[in-house]
Each structure stands twice: as C-alpha cells, then as structure tokens.
C-alpha positions as a Markdown table, in Angstrom:
| # | Residue | x | y | z |
|---|---|---|---|---|
| 1 | Met | 58.4 | 93.2 | 71.7 |
| 2 | Thr | 62.1 | 93.3 | 70.7 |
| 3 | Arg | 63.9 | 96.6 | 70.9 |
| 4 | Val | 66.2 | 95.5 | 68.1 |
| 5 | Asp | 65.0 | 96.3 | 64.6 |
| 6 | Trp | 65.9 | 93.6 | 62.1 |
| 7 | Ser | 66.5 | 94.3 | 58.4 |
| 8 | Ala | 64.8 | 92.0 | 56.0 |
| 9 | Ala | 68.2 | 90.5 | 55.0 |
| 10 | Asp | 69.0 | 89.6 | 58.6 |
| 11 | Met | 65.4 | 88.3 | 59.2 |
| 12 | Leu | 65.7 | 85.9 | 56.3 |
| 13 | Lys | 68.7 | 84.3 | 57.9 |
| 14 | Thr | 66.7 | 83.2 | 61.0 |
| 15 | Trp | 64.6 | 80.0 | 61.2 |
| 16 | His | 62.0 | 82.1 | 63.0 |
| 17 | Phe | 61.0 | 83.9 | 59.8 |
| 18 | Tyr | 60.3 | 80.6 | 58.0 |
| 19 | Ala | 58.4 | 79.4 | 61.1 |
| 20 | Leu | 56.2 | 82.5 | 61.0 |
| 21 | Val | 55.5 | 81.9 | 57.3 |
| 22 | Phe | 54.4 | 78.4 | 58.2 |
| 23 | Leu | 52.2 | 79.7 | 61.0 |
| 24 | Phe | 50.6 | 82.0 | 58.4 |
| 25 | Ile | 50.1 | 79.1 | 56.0 |
| 26 | Gly | 48.5 | 77.0 | 58.8 |
| 27 | Ser | 46.2 | 79.8 | 59.9 |
| 28 | Ala | 45.2 | 81.1 | 56.5 |
| 29 | Gln | 44.7 | 77.8 | 54.6 |
| 30 | Ser | 41.9 | 76.6 | 56.9 |
| 31 | Gly | 40.0 | 79.9 | 56.6 |
| 32 | Leu | 40.5 | 80.1 | 52.8 |
| 33 | Leu | 39.2 | 76.5 | 52.4 |
| 34 | Val | 36.0 | 77.3 | 54.2 |
| 35 | Ile | 35.6 | 80.7 | 52.4 |
| 36 | Ala | 35.9 | 79.0 | 49.0 |
| 37 | Asn | 33.3 | 76.3 | 49.9 |
| 38 | Ala | 30.9 | 78.0 | 52.3 |
| 39 | Thr | 28.0 | 78.2 | 49.8 |
| 40 | Pro | 28.1 | 74.6 | 48.6 |
| 41 | Met | 28.7 | 73.4 | 52.2 |
| 42 | Leu | 25.4 | 75.0 | 53.2 |
| 43 | Asn | 23.6 | 73.8 | 50.1 |
| 44 | Arg | 24.7 | 70.2 | 50.9 |
| 45 | Thr | 23.8 | 70.5 | 54.6 |
| 46 | Ala | 20.5 | 72.3 | 54.4 |
| 47 | Thr | 18.7 | 70.0 | 52.0 |
| 48 | Ala | 15.7 | 69.7 | 54.4 |
| 49 | Val | 15.5 | 73.5 | 55.0 |
| 50 | Ala | 14.3 | 75.0 | 51.7 |
| 51 | Phe | 14.8 | 78.7 | 52.7 |
| 52 | Val | 18.3 | 78.2 | 53.9 |
| 53 | Ala | 19.2 | 76.0 | 50.9 |
| 54 | Ala | 17.9 | 78.8 | 48.6 |
| 55 | Asn | 19.8 | 81.5 | 50.4 |
| 56 | Ala | 23.2 | 79.8 | 50.9 |
| 57 | Trp | 24.8 | 83.2 | 50.7 |
| 58 | Leu | 23.8 | 83.6 | 54.4 |
| 59 | Leu | 26.7 | 81.5 | 55.5 |
| 60 | Ser | 29.2 | 83.5 | 53.6 |
| 61 | Ser | 27.8 | 86.8 | 55.0 |
| 62 | Phe | 27.8 | 85.4 | 58.5 |
| 63 | Gly | 31.4 | 84.3 | 58.0 |
| 64 | Gly | 32.4 | 87.7 | 56.9 |
| 65 | Leu | 31.0 | 89.3 | 60.1 |
| 66 | Val | 32.7 | 86.7 | 62.3 |
| 67 | Asn | 36.0 | 87.1 | 60.3 |
| 68 | Ala | 36.0 | 90.9 | 61.1 |
| 69 | Ala | 35.1 | 90.2 | 64.8 |
| 70 | Gly | 37.9 | 87.6 | 65.0 |
| 71 | Arg | 40.5 | 90.2 | 64.1 |
| 72 | Val | 39.4 | 92.5 | 66.9 |
| 73 | Gly | 38.7 | 89.8 | 69.4 |
| 74 | Thr | 41.9 | 87.8 | 68.9 |
| 75 | Gly | 43.9 | 91.0 | 69.0 |
| 76 | Leu | 42.3 | 91.9 | 72.3 |
| 77 | Tyr | 43.0 | 88.6 | 74.1 |
| 78 | Ser | 46.4 | 88.1 | 72.5 |
| 79 | Asp | 47.4 | 91.3 | 74.3 |
| 80 | Arg | 46.5 | 89.7 | 77.6 |
| 81 | Ile | 47.5 | 86.0 | 77.2 |
| 82 | Gly | 50.3 | 86.4 | 74.6 |
| 83 | Arg | 50.4 | 85.9 | 70.8 |
| 84 | Gly | 51.5 | 82.3 | 71.0 |
| 85 | Asn | 48.7 | 81.3 | 73.5 |
| 86 | Ala | 46.1 | 83.1 | 71.3 |
| 87 | Tyr | 47.4 | 81.2 | 68.3 |
| 88 | Leu | 47.2 | 77.9 | 70.3 |
| 89 | Val | 43.6 | 78.6 | 71.4 |
| 90 | Asn | 42.4 | 79.6 | 68.0 |
| 91 | Gly | 44.2 | 76.8 | 66.2 |
| 92 | Val | 43.2 | 73.9 | 68.4 |
| 93 | Val | 39.5 | 74.9 | 68.5 |
| 94 | Ser | 39.4 | 75.6 | 64.8 |
| 95 | Ala | 41.1 | 72.3 | 63.9 |
| 96 | Ala | 38.6 | 70.4 | 66.1 |
| 97 | Cys | 35.8 | 72.1 | 64.1 |
| 98 | Leu | 37.4 | 71.2 | 60.8 |
| 99 | Leu | 37.6 | 67.6 | 61.8 |
| 100 | Leu | 33.9 | 67.6 | 62.8 |
| 101 | Thr | 32.7 | 69.5 | 59.7 |
| 102 | Pro | 32.2 | 66.4 | 57.5 |
| 103 | Trp | 30.0 | 64.8 | 60.2 |
| 104 | Val | 28.1 | 68.1 | 60.7 |
| 105 | Met | 27.4 | 68.3 | 57.0 |
| 106 | Arg | 26.2 | 64.7 | 56.8 |
| 107 | Ser | 24.0 | 65.3 | 59.9 |
| 108 | Gly | 22.1 | 68.1 | 58.2 |
| 109 | Asn | 22.4 | 70.2 | 61.3 |
| 110 | Val | 22.5 | 73.8 | 60.0 |
| 111 | Pro | 23.1 | 75.6 | 63.4 |
| 112 | Leu | 26.1 | 73.3 | 64.0 |
| 113 | Leu | 27.4 | 74.1 | 60.6 |
| 114 | Phe | 27.2 | 77.8 | 61.3 |
| 115 | Val | 29.1 | 77.3 | 64.6 |
| 116 | Ala | 31.8 | 75.2 | 62.8 |
| 117 | Val | 32.2 | 77.7 | 60.0 |
| 118 | Gly | 32.1 | 80.6 | 62.4 |
| 119 | Val | 35.0 | 79.2 | 64.3 |
| 120 | Ala | 37.0 | 78.8 | 61.1 |
| 121 | Tyr | 36.3 | 82.4 | 60.1 |
| 122 | Trp | 37.2 | 83.7 | 63.6 |
| 123 | Gln | 40.5 | 81.8 | 63.5 |
| 124 | Tyr | 41.2 | 83.1 | 60.0 |
| 125 | Gly | 40.5 | 86.7 | 61.0 |
| 126 | Gly | 42.5 | 86.3 | 64.2 |
| 127 | Gly | 45.5 | 85.1 | 62.2 |
| 128 | Leu | 45.4 | 88.3 | 60.3 |
| 129 | Ser | 45.8 | 90.1 | 63.6 |
| 130 | Leu | 48.3 | 87.8 | 65.1 |
| 131 | Met | 50.8 | 87.6 | 62.3 |
| 132 | Pro | 51.7 | 91.3 | 61.9 |
| 133 | Ala | 51.9 | 91.5 | 65.7 |
| 134 | Leu | 54.2 | 88.5 | 65.9 |
| 135 | Thr | 56.4 | 90.0 | 63.1 |
| 136 | Ala | 56.7 | 93.2 | 65.1 |
| 137 | Asp | 57.4 | 91.3 | 68.3 |
| 138 | Tyr | 60.1 | 89.3 | 66.8 |
| 139 | Phe | 61.8 | 91.6 | 64.4 |
| 140 | Gly | 60.9 | 95.1 | 65.6 |
| 141 | Pro | 58.7 | 97.9 | 64.2 |
| 142 | Lys | 61.1 | 99.9 | 62.1 |
| 143 | Asn | 61.1 | 97.6 | 59.1 |
| 144 | Leu | 57.7 | 96.1 | 59.8 |
| 145 | Gly | 56.2 | 97.1 | 56.4 |
| 146 | Phe | 58.7 | 95.1 | 54.4 |
| 147 | Asn | 59.3 | 92.4 | 56.9 |
| 148 | Tyr | 55.6 | 91.6 | 57.3 |
| 149 | Gly | 55.2 | 91.7 | 53.5 |
| 150 | Leu | 57.7 | 88.8 | 53.3 |
| 151 | Val | 55.9 | 86.9 | 56.1 |
| 152 | Phe | 52.6 | 87.6 | 54.3 |
| 153 | Leu | 53.9 | 85.3 | 51.5 |
| 154 | Gly | 52.5 | 82.6 | 53.7 |
| 155 | Trp | 49.0 | 83.8 | 52.9 |
| 156 | Gly | 49.5 | 83.4 | 49.2 |
| 157 | Ile | 51.1 | 79.9 | 49.6 |
| 158 | Ala | 48.0 | 78.9 | 51.7 |
| 159 | Phe | 45.9 | 79.0 | 48.6 |
| 160 | Phe | 47.2 | 75.6 | 47.6 |
| 161 | Val | 44.9 | 73.9 | 50.1 |
| 162 | Pro | 41.6 | 75.2 | 48.5 |
| 163 | Gln | 43.1 | 74.3 | 45.1 |
| 164 | Leu | 43.9 | 70.8 | 46.3 |
| 165 | Ala | 40.5 | 70.5 | 47.9 |
| 166 | Gly | 39.0 | 70.8 | 44.4 |
| 167 | Tyr | 41.1 | 67.9 | 43.2 |
| 168 | Leu | 40.2 | 65.8 | 46.2 |
| 169 | Lys | 36.5 | 66.6 | 45.7 |
| 170 | Asp | 36.7 | 65.5 | 42.0 |
| 171 | Leu | 38.4 | 62.2 | 43.1 |
| 172 | Thr | 36.2 | 61.3 | 46.0 |
| 173 | Gly | 32.9 | 63.3 | 45.5 |
| 174 | His | 33.2 | 65.1 | 48.8 |
| 175 | Leu | 35.5 | 67.5 | 50.8 |
| 176 | Asp | 36.1 | 65.2 | 53.8 |
| 177 | Tyr | 39.8 | 64.6 | 53.2 |
| 178 | Ala | 40.3 | 68.3 | 52.5 |
| 179 | Phe | 39.0 | 69.2 | 55.9 |
| 180 | Tyr | 41.1 | 66.5 | 57.5 |
| 181 | Leu | 44.2 | 67.8 | 55.7 |
| 182 | Ser | 43.5 | 71.3 | 56.7 |
| 183 | Ala | 43.0 | 70.4 | 60.3 |
| 184 | Gly | 46.3 | 68.5 | 60.3 |
| 185 | Leu | 48.2 | 71.5 | 58.8 |
| 186 | Leu | 46.7 | 73.8 | 61.4 |
| 187 | Leu | 47.7 | 71.5 | 64.2 |
| 188 | Ala | 51.2 | 71.2 | 62.8 |
| 189 | Ala | 51.4 | 75.0 | 62.8 |
| 190 | Val | 50.2 | 75.1 | 66.4 |
| 191 | Ile | 53.0 | 72.7 | 67.4 |
| 192 | Val | 55.6 | 74.8 | 65.7 |
| 193 | Ser | 54.2 | 77.9 | 67.5 |
| 194 | Arg | 55.0 | 76.3 | 70.8 |
| 195 | Phe | 58.7 | 76.2 | 70.0 |
| 196 | Leu | 58.9 | 79.8 | 68.8 |
| 197 | Arg | 60.7 | 82.4 | 70.9 |
| 198 | Arg | 61.9 | 85.8 | 70.0 |
| 199 | Pro | 65.2 | 85.6 | 68.2 |
| 200 | Leu | 68.2 | 87.5 | 69.7 |
| 201 | Arg | 71.2 | 89.0 | 68.1 |
| 202 | Pro | 74.6 | 87.3 | 68.9 |
| 203 | Gly | 75.7 | 88.4 | 72.3 |
| 204 | Glu | 72.1 | 89.1 | 73.6 |
| 205 | Gly | 71.9 | 85.8 | 75.5 |
| 206 | Lys | 69.3 | 83.1 | 75.2 |
| 207 | Glu | 66.2 | 83.5 | 73.2 |
| 208 | Ala | 63.5 | 85.5 | 74.9 |
| 209 | Ala | 59.9 | 84.4 | 75.2 |
C-alpha cells in the first residue's frame, strides 16, 4: 500500500483511476448479467427436472451464498498472492465459465450450470473485495471513502451489459452473445490489470508494484 494519500482531484489526473474503473466494470458486469438472468437460465436448463424447474429460485439463493463467500475468500487469498493475481485468477476462470454457459444450458446439465453460475457469483463478490483494497493500495487510506466512491462508478456503468443482454435476447432469442460479450469484457479487464502498478508522485521514482 502507498504511504502517500491522494486527494480525489489528484487521483482523477492519473490513468490508474480510469483503469480501476474499467476493472470494476469488467468484474461487476459479468456478475450482474448472471444475477439478472439466473432464474430464466435455470428454467431453460432444467426442463427435464421438474422440481428444479419449478424452484428456479434455488439458483439465485445458491448464488447469493457463493457471492458472500467470494468476498471473504478472494480477500483472503488476495492478501497472500496480491490483488492483481487474485483478479487474474478470478477473471480468467469466470470468463471461461461464461464462454461455456450457453453450451451448459443447451446440454441440460443442471449441476454444471450451478458450477458455472457459482464461479460467476464468486468472481462478482470477489471484485467487491478487491476494488476497495486496490483503491487503498494505490491512493492511500486517508481519502478512501471519497476515492472509492468515484471508483465505484464502475459498478453503476456495468449495468449496461445486462441491459444490452435484454436487447440481444430479443433479437436472437437467446443470451449466447451476451455471455460471449461479457467474457470478452472481463478478459479485457484482466489484461489491463496486468499493466497496473501503483502510481507514484513526481520525484518518487518508477512506479511500484
């Protein structure tokens, strides 16, 4: 963590702030997409399992538990392997599951759907642990409330993906392209995360890891 406390005005002058917002968009949009569509996803997948199809709320409830666990779990291993590495692990695994989700739904494999959705919920919850920690690491703890509030704008912007998913579903009759788009955005955010280093004030030297 930096020992220099950045004001919001100074933070906004760095590219690192906008990169963190993009990381938040990438992390949040994939989770929000799954949250918005969890019940119809299970209804479509579990056509041969009457009890599950009639109780599609089970997937949302399961996701809520994994979401909470993901915040704690990701926070735990991010302290050990680093924030960027934790974002990498969560993002790559979740993107792979998003790419496979259309196939899982067509296969009718309910357990696999729970796994894929669980990974998405874990990653979403983990992002909500990583982003405030990254903001503090990069810009200091003193102004964290306001600084993180600005970074949190990425969460609001992320809602455009579930909204776009609705339009894609109306056009195509399915959510396949929405999942592919979401996976692509998440992978793009992972790539950006690999170039991020803590910003330094003029005179502090090269950027620190």
